[in-house]
N, C-alpha and C positions, 0 to 999 in steps of 0.2 A: 503492499500500499504506501501511497507516495505521500508527500510531506504536504500536500496543499490537498489531499482529499481529506487526511485523517483531521487535521486544522480547522474543516470547514466544518465536519459533522460534530467536531463536539462543538464550534460556537454556535451552533442553531440552538442547542440547549443551553450552554452555559456562555451567558454574552458576556460576563464580569471576566471569568477570565480570557476568554476572546480577545480581550481591551488589553488583557496584564499581557500577553503571548504577541500582540502587537506589538509592543514596547520593548521585548525583552530582542534586540540586533543580534546579539552576540549565540546565547547557544538558548534560544527556545525551549527546546526541548528538556533540558535540565532545568529551567525554571518551572515549568509542568510537572517534569515529576517529583519535585520536591516540595509540590502544595497536596496539604490535607485534605484538600475536598475534591479530589478528585477523583470521579467512582471507578471501582475495580474495574469497568468493563474498558472502558478510556484511557484506565492505565495499561491493560492490557496490550491498548492497538500500539500506545503511544511508546512499549515496550518491545512490540514486533515490531513498528520502525525501527526503532533505535536499530535495533542486532539487525536490520537489515542495513543500515550505515555502518557499522562497525563488519559486517562478509565484504563490502563494496568497498571497504579501504583498505581489506585484506587485498583482494582481486584486484584492485588497481594498478599494486606493482610498485607502489612508493614507497615501501621498505618498511611501516610501521602502523601499529593498530593502537586505536582508541578506546580506553572506557569509559566510564564511569562512574566517578569515588559513592554514586548515587542510588546503583542499582545493583539489587539483590545480588547474591552469591548465587541460588539455584530457582532456575528456574526452568527447568526440564523440557516440559510440555513445546511452552514459545519456541524457544530451539529448536529442535528438532525438529518443528514445524518446517522452522526458514531452512534450514540447512536445504528437506529434502526437495525446496524450490530453488535456491540460491546454486549450490554442488553442481546439480548437473548444468546449470546456468552458465558459470565458470566453465566450464569442462568442455564445449560447447562453443563460446566466445573462443576460448586459448587454440582449440581443435581446429575453427575456420582461420585463426590470423596464422597461425603454420599453413595448413593449404594455400592460403592467399600469396603468401608469400612466396612459397616452392611453384606456383603458376604466376607470377611474375617473374619470377627469374629464369622460369622456361621457355616461356614467351616473348621477356626484352630480349631485342638482337646484342652479340657477347662485340663490344669493342674491335673492330679490325688491329691487330700488330702492325702500329708501324714501325718501319726498315729503319727508324731512328730510334736505336733503345737510349741516346739520350733524352730527345723530347719526349718522352713520358717519365724521365724526373722531374720536368720539369712543370712547375704553376701554369696553368692556363694564359696569366697572365705577364708571363717574362716567355713562352716557349717561341717559339718561331715557326711558319706555317708555308709552308713551298709558296713558293710564289717566282716567277719569271721574270716579269717589269723589274729593269733598273729602278734601285731605292724602294721596291715596293717590300716592304713588311707587315705582313699579316698576324694576328692570334690564330694562335691555335688552340683548340678545344680537346674534349678528351670525347665527342660525342664518336658515334661509327661513322654519322652522315659528314662532319669534318676533313675524319681521318681519311675514308673512300675519297674523296672529294679531291685530298691534296696527294693520294697515290695515284690516282685518275690523271691529273695534272702531270705527274713525273711520269709518267707511263708516255705519255701520248707524246710528252717534248722529246724524250728519251726515243723514239721513233723517232720525231722528227728529226732528232741532233745527228744521227747517222749518215745523214741526206746533205747535212750541209759543208759549202768550205771556209766559211766565216761562221765562229760562233761565242757569242757575247753574250755572260750570264753574270755581265760584273754586277754589284750590285744588290744578288738578291739573297744576301745573308744565311744560307743554306750550311754551312759550316765542315769540320770534317766530314760528318756523314753523308752530306750530298754530294756531296764529292766523290766518295767510291761510289755512290749508285748512278752519279754520270758517266765518269772514267770508265762502265762498261756500257756504254755508249759509245763513246769517241775511240775505244779501239777498238770498237769494229767498222768504224769512218774512215776510208782508205781513201778520203780528196781531202779529207780537212787540212788547210794550210794555218789557218789562225785560230786560237781560241785563246778569251781572258774571261778568267775567274776572280778579277779583281774585286775588293771588297769584300771579300764572302766569310769574315773570319773563322778563313782556313788555318792552323797551329801546323808545329812541327806535325804533328804524327798526321793529318793530312795531305801531304808532302808524300808520302810513301804511296800515294794514289797514285800518281803518274807512270812509278813502273810499270804498270799494266797497261798506259798507255800507251807508255816510249816503247815496249817492248811489243803491240802490235801493229801501231798508225807508226809509218816510214815515211807520210809527205808531209805531217807537221813540221813547221815553220816558224813560226810567231807563238811562244808560252807567253802570257801575260797574268802575274799570279802577285801582282802590284797589292798593297792596301791589305795582307793581310799579315799578323802576328806569325810568319814562322819562327823567327828567331835564329841566329843559327846554330841551331841544329836542326832547323827545317832548313837552312839551305848547303848544311852536310849535307840531308840527303840526297837533297833535289839535285845538288854535283857527281855523288855516287851515281844515280842515274841516268844522269845526262855524259858523264864517260864513255859511253858506250855507243852512243846515241849519234847517228851521223846526220840526222836531219834538222836538228833547233841551229836557227841561226840567229832570232831575235829572245832574247832572255831579259824580260824586266820585272825587276826588281825593288820597287819604286816602293818606299813608305814600308817597308819589313820587318823592323824592327832589327835589321843585321847590325854587326859590329865587327870587333876587329878581326875575329875569328870565321865571323861569313862572311866577310873579305876576301879573307886566307884562301879560305873552299871554292869560291870561285879562282881564287890566281888558278891555282891546283887545277881548277877545271879549264881556263886559257892556258895552261901549258901543256893540256895531252889534246887537245880540240883544237879540230881544224877545219871544222866550220861556223864557230859562233864566229859571227859578224858585226852586231850590235848587242851593248850589255850595259842596261841600266839599272843602275842604284842609287836615284836621286831617294833626297832628303832620308836618310838614315844618319847610324852614329858610330860610323866609321871614323877610326881618328888615324893619329901619323902612323900608327903600323901596320894596318888594312890596306893606306896607303903602300908603303913598304913594300908587301906583299903583291898588292897589285902590279907595281912599278917590276918586281921580278919576271914578274909575267907575260909583260909587256915587249923585256929582253929575248926571251923565250918564242912569244905568239907572234906569228906572220901572216893573222889570219883575221884579227879584228877590226873592223874602220870604226866604230863607235863606241864609245867609252863615257856616259854617264857620271858624273858625281857632284852636282848640284847638292846647297843641303848637306852638305856633312862636316867633320870638323878636322877637317887636312891640315889645315895650316901650314903655315912658310915651310915648316921640315916637311908637311907631307910632299907641299909642291915643290919642294930641292928633291926627294926622293923621287917620285915621279920622273922628274926632269931627266934623270940619269935614267930610267927605264927610259924612256923617249932615246934616248939619243942613242940607241942598237935597234928600236923598231922600224920598220921600211911600212906595216899596212896602213897604221892609222888616220883619218881621213878627220874625224869631229871628237876634238874634247869639249866638255863643259864641267867644268870646274865654281860653277858658279856660287854664292852665298858658302866660302870655305874661311873668309878671313885672312887669305895667304902674303896680304901686306906689298910690301915695295921688296921686300927682299925676297919674298916666297917668286911676288912678279919676275924678279930679275932673275932667277935660278931658270923657273919655267924656260922663259925666251932665249935661254944660253943652251937649255937643250931640246928646243926647238927650233935652233938656228944650224946647229948639228945633226940633226934627225933626218935620215934618208927618208921618212916619210913624207909623202908633200900632203900637206894641215890645208883640210878645207873650211872647216869650221871651229872656231876659238871664240868659250864666252868664258870671260873672266869678270864678269857684271859682282857687283858687289860684294868686293873684295878691300874696301878699305884703300885701294892702291891713290897714291898722292900724284903730284907732277913727277917726284921723281922716280916711281913706278913707270908712269906714262913714257918718262925718258925710254923707255925698257922696250917697251909694246913697242914702242915709235923704230928703233934701231932693227927690231925683229921684220916689222911692216917693209922697210925698207928692202931688206931683201927678200922676202917671200912672193915668190911668181904663181903660187896655187890658194893662197888664203883670197876665199871666196866671200865667208862673212863672220866683222868683228864686232862683238859684245862686249863693250865695256861701262854699260848701266849703272847707275846708282854708285859711282864711286867720288871722289875728290881732286879731280886729275887738275881742274883748275882752269884759268885763261893758259897759264902757263904751258900746264898738259896738251890744251886744245893744239897750242901753239906748231909744238911735239910731233901733234900725232897730222895736223896738217902739211906741214913739212913733209913726213915723211909719206901720206898721200899724192903729193906733188910726184914722187918718186916710184908709186905703187902701178899695176895698172892689171891688178886680179880683184883686189877688192869693190863690190857692187852694194850688198850690206853692213852700211855701220849703224852703229849704235851708239851714241854718245850720251844717252837724254839723262838726268839728275845728276850731272858733275860740276856746277855751280860755275858753270861757263859761263862767262858776261859780254857784252856786244867788242868787248876786244878780242875774243877767243873764235867769238863764231865770226866778226870779219877775215880773220887769215881761215878760218876754213869754206870762208864763201870764196874768197882768191881761187880754192884749188878749184871747184866746176867751173873756173875761166877754161882751163885745159882739161879735167876730166870727161870725157865721154862713157865712163862706166860705174862710178856710183850711178844709182838706181834707188836710192830707200835711207832716206837723209833724217835720222829721228835725234834728234836735238831738242825735243821737250824737256818738259822741268828744268829750264836753265833760263837763268832772267836776264835772260837778250834784250829785253828792252824795245820801244818803239826802234833805239838808234842800230841796235843790230838787226832789225830787222828792215830799214832802210837798203841799207848795202849788201842784203840776201836778195832781197827782192828786187834791187836790181841787177844784178847778178843774171839772177833766175831769166829776166825776162827773155834774156836771148843767148843763154849759154849752156851748156851743163845737157845732164839726160835723167835726171831726177821724174822719176813717176811716183814716186811716193814721199811728200815733205810731210813730216811729223811734229810740229811744234804747239802742242799744248801747254798749258804754263808754262807761258815764257814772257807774260808782263807784256804785251806788246798793247795791249790797249787800241782804242777806236784810230788813233791815227797809225798803227802800224795795216791795223786790218786797211788800211785806204789807200796803203803799202801793196799789201801781197794784192791787192783787188786790182790795181793796176796794171800790178805783173800778167795775172790770167788774164788781159786783153791783150798780150801777146805771147806769152808760154804755150808751146804746142806740144810740152811732153808730162805736164802732172796731171794726172788723172787721180790723185786720190789727195785727200790738203786736210791734216788734222791741226784745228783750232780752236779748242776749247781747255774754258778757263784762263782765257785771255782778256776777260773785260770790255767785250764789243760793245758792248749794249745796240741800242735800237740803232746810232751815228756806222759803228762798223759792219750792221748790218746792211746799214743801207748801201753803204759805199760799196761793197761788197752782191748785193741786188742789181745795181748797174753794170759792175760787170758783169751779171749773168745773163743780161740782156744783149751783149754783145754776140756773134758766131763762137761758141764754144766748142768743137768735138771732140777736145780732149778730158774735160772732167766730167769724172762719173759720180766719187764718192766727196758728200764737205761732210763735215762733223761740227759743228759747232755749239754745240753742249755746255751748258757750264758758262754761259755768257752774257746774265743776265740781260736776254732781250726779252724786250715786251712785244705788245700789239703792232706798232709802228714798224718795226722793223718785220714782222711776221708778216706784213700785208706787203711791202717793201722788194720781200724775198715772193709772194706770192706773185705781182703781179708780174717779176722778172717771169717768172715761169710758164707764164700766159704769154706773153710777149714774143717770148724766142721759139721759135717753133722746131729747133734746132739741137737746142737742148740736150745737154746726152747726161746728164745727173740721174740716176739711178737708187742711191743712197743720198737723203738729206737727214741730217740727226740736229733736233732743236732740244731735244730733253734736257731737262732739267736748268730751263728758262722761268720767264713770268711771264709767259701766253692765260690769258683768258679764252672763253668760248670763241669770241671773235676772232682772235690771231690765231686759234687754230679750227675755225667755220672756212679763212681764207685759202688756210692749206690744203683742208679735206679738199676744195672748191678748184684749185688749182692744181692740182694730182688729178683733178675727175675730166678737169679740163684738158691736160693734156693724154690723160689717154685716150679720150673721143676724138681729138685731131689728129694722135700720132701714133692710138695704140701704145705705146710705152710707158712700161710697170713706172713710178716714181716711189720707192717707200721710204715714207718721211714719217717722222718718229718727234713725236713733241710731249 
C-alpha cells in the first residue's frame, strides 16, 4: 500500500491527526506511530507500509537499512505477508535487469579495432582522427561509426596512393602508426617520384617505416619529412636505410630536431652516396661539430649539388670548417647559410674556400649573418673572380654605404650575377648611387632588391634617372625605402621611358595620394611592360584610388595584371572605383586585372 493511499484513508475518519501529519515534513510515519490515539487497524496499516519502506531501501542497493526505534520487536504476521510479496518482486527485478544488460551487450555492435593502437589509449579529446587534407585535425571518437569511417577513408586513400607520381600528405598529423599504414601502399607504387610526409608528428620510431618503402620502390627521387621530430636517432635510422638506396636524389629534413649527431649521420651518408643531389637541413640545431662533419663529407662527395643549412648555429668556426671542405669539392652548385651568425671572420674564411674550390657555385645565400662593411669587402673580392655565381643574397646584414660601394665595384667587373638582394643593409643615398652607376654598363642584372634601406628621395632620383634608359632590370624592389611622394614622382617619370621593368614594389614608402596621382599619370601613357605594381602600406586614400582607376580606364593597352593597394586608407568609394575600372578593362579588352584593396 502506498503512502498516499494510507494517509488519505486515515484522514477521512481522523481529521485532527491528518492535520498534524501535514505539518510533519521530515518523518510523518514516525509521528503517527508514536501517537497513542491511533487505532489498532490503522496502526497495522502504518506498520505494513513501514515494512515496505525498509525492504525497498534494502533492495535499492544503497547498502544501508533504516529501522525506527519505536517499531515493536516482534510483529511476525505482517512481516511474513510483506515478505511474501517483496521477495518475488525483488527477484523479478534483478533477473530482468541482468537479462536486459545481456541483450544490450549482444545487440550493440562492438567498436571496430583501430589499426592505430596508440589512438586507442588516448582520450577522445586528444586523439587524432585520420584526415588527408593538409592542416586538418579531426577529433576521433570511440564509436564504431567514427572508427569505420576513418578506416574506410584510409583504405580508399591507400588504393589511390598506389597510382600517384607525386604524393603530398603533409600536415595530416597521422603519426608513426599512419606512416606504417601508408608505407605499405607506397611500397607497391612503382611510378612514385616525389612524396611529402612533412609535419605529421613522425618520430624516430616512424622512420623505420621507410625501410619497407625504399626496399620495394626504386623510382622515388624526392623524400620530404620536414617538420617531424625525428631527432638524431631518426636521422641515423633513415641514413642507414638510404645507404643502400640508389634512387633518392633530394632529401628534405628541415625543422626535424637534428643536432650534431644527426648531421654526422647525414655526413656519413654523403660519403657513401653517389645519387643524393639536394640535402636540406634548414632550421635545426646543428652546431660547429655538425658543420665539421658535413665539411668532411664535402671533401669526399662529388655528387651533391645543393646544401641548405639556413637557421642553424654554425657561427664563424662552422663557416671556417665548411670552407675547408669546399676547397676540395667539385660538385656543389648551391650553398645556403642564412641565419648562422658567421660574422665577418666567418665570411672571410668562407670566401677564401669558395675562391679555391673547383666547384662552380651558382647560388650563395649569406643573409642575416651579422656581416658588416669589413665582411662585404671579402664578398666583393670573391664576386670579382666568380664567373658562375648567378644569385647572391646578402639580405639583413649591416654592410652600410661602404659595403655597398665595395659590392658595386665588384659588380662592375662581374658578368654572371643576375639576381642580387641587398635589402635591409642600412644603405643610404650615397651607397645606392654607387649601385645605380653599375647599371649603366651592366645588362646582366635582372632582379635588384634594395628594400628596407633608407635611400630616401635623393637616392631614388639618381636610380630613376639611370633606369630610364639603362640597365636590364625586370624586377625592382624598393619596399620601405622612405622615398615619399617625391620619390614616387621620380619613378613615375622613369616608367614613361623604361621598357624593361615588369615588377615594381613600392610598399611602405609613404606615397600618399600625391604619389599615387603621379604614378597614375604614367599609367595613362602606353606601357607594354609593367605587369605587377605593389602599392601596399602607402597611406593612399580615395583620391589616389580614383586617379589610378581613371588611368586603368583611359589606357586600353595597359599591361598590368596585378595591382596591390592593400593596407591603405580606402573607403567603399575608392574600392568601388577600382572595381569599376577592373570590370571596364575586362569588358574592353578581356584582360583580367587582379586588384587587392
